[in-house]
ZAMARGU-4260 file (C-alpha; in steps of 0.2 Angstrom, whole numbers, plus 5000, padded with zeros to 4 digits):
<rodrens>
0) 4997/5010/5130 | 4992/5007/5111 | 4976/4997/5109 | 4974/4986/5097 | 4969/4992/5084
5) 4980/5008/5086 | 4995/4996/5085 | 4987/4987/5069 | 4984/5006/5060 | 5003/5011/5065
10) 5010/4994/5059 | 5002/4998/5044 | 5006/5015/5040 | 5023/5011/5046 | 5025/4995/5034
15) 5030/4986/5050 | 5030/4965/5053 | 5012/4961/5059 | 5017/4947/5070 | 5032/4958/5083
20) 5028/4976/5076 | 5045/4983/5076 | 5054/4975/5060 | 5053/4986/5044 | 5044/4974/5030
25) 5051/4981/5015 | 5073/4986/5011 | 5076/5005/5011 | 5078/5010/4993 | 5076/5023/4979
30) 5063/5030/4976 | 5061/5022/4957 | 5065/5009/4957 | 5053/4993/4965 | 5052/4990/4983
35) 5063/4974/4988 | 5050/4965/5001 | 5063/4955/5016 | 5063/4938/5017 | 5058/4937/5035
40) 5058/4950/5052 | 5073/4956/5056 | 5066/4955/5075 | 5057/4938/5078 | 5063/4930/5061
45) 5043/4931/5056 | 5042/4923/5037 | 5035/4937/5027 | 5030/4922/5011 | 5022/4908/5015
50) 5023/4899/4999 | 5021/4903/4979 | 5008/4916/4974 | 5004/4922/4994 | 5002/4939/4988
55) 4991/4937/4973 | 4976/4942/4985 | 4988/4958/4988 | 4982/4961/4969 | 4963/4967/4973
60) 4969/4977/4987 | 4981/4987/4975 | 4966/4988/4964 | 4953/4995/4979 | 4967/5009/4984
65) 4970/5013/4966 | 4951/5015/4960 | 4949/5025/4979 | 4964/5035/4972 | 4954/5039/4955
70) 4940/5043/4963 | 4948/5055/4974 | 4954/5065/4961 | 4942/5063/4951 | 4930/5072/4965
75) 4943/5084/4970 | 4943/5089/4950 | 4924/5091/4949 | 4924/5101/4965 | 4939/5113/4964
80) 4941/5112/4945 | 4927/5112/4935 | 4934/5122/4921 | 4946/5109/4918 | 4942/5100/4900
85) 4936/5082/4904 | 4951/5074/4894 | 4964/5084/4908 | 4955/5075/4920 | 4955/5060/4913
90) 4975/5062/4914 | 4975/5068/4930 | 4966/5053/4937 | 4979/5040/4930 | 4995/5052/4935
95) 4990/5050/4951 | 4985/5030/4951 | 5004/5030/4942 | 5014/5041/4955 | 5004/5031/4970
100) 5009/5014/4962 | 5021/5011/4971 | 5014/5014/4990 | 5000/5004/4983 | 5011/4990/4978
105) 5019/4991/4998 | 5002/4995/5006 | 4992/4981/4999 | 5008/4969/5003 | 5007/4973/5019
110) 4988/4974/5024 | 4988/4957/5015 | 4998/4950/5029 | 4989/4962/5044 | 4974/4952/5037
115) 4980/4934/5033 | 4995/4934/5047 | 4996/4914/5046
</rodrens>
């Protein structure tokens, strides 16, 4: 049997419902389009949208994820690609943040729902 921490971590990674851990929060779609969030869980009918502006706090989580990814990209370039010109390092950081922006959008909302479940 999984512990509560394992269930939370697994639920966030797999983007599952914070209430039951079974239903998916986002609909399946193309990687190129903006992710569409479901109104409620398919399994337990837990409402994801509670009030207008509920997910404004998720922007801070998304910002934190982007900063973390930027720092990791910089450290990778600094230690493994030390001959790379500074301008290319900046472009690499911007590119990584841009490529992971849709994942950040999804994970920030799921993390926010796990932090503030009701």
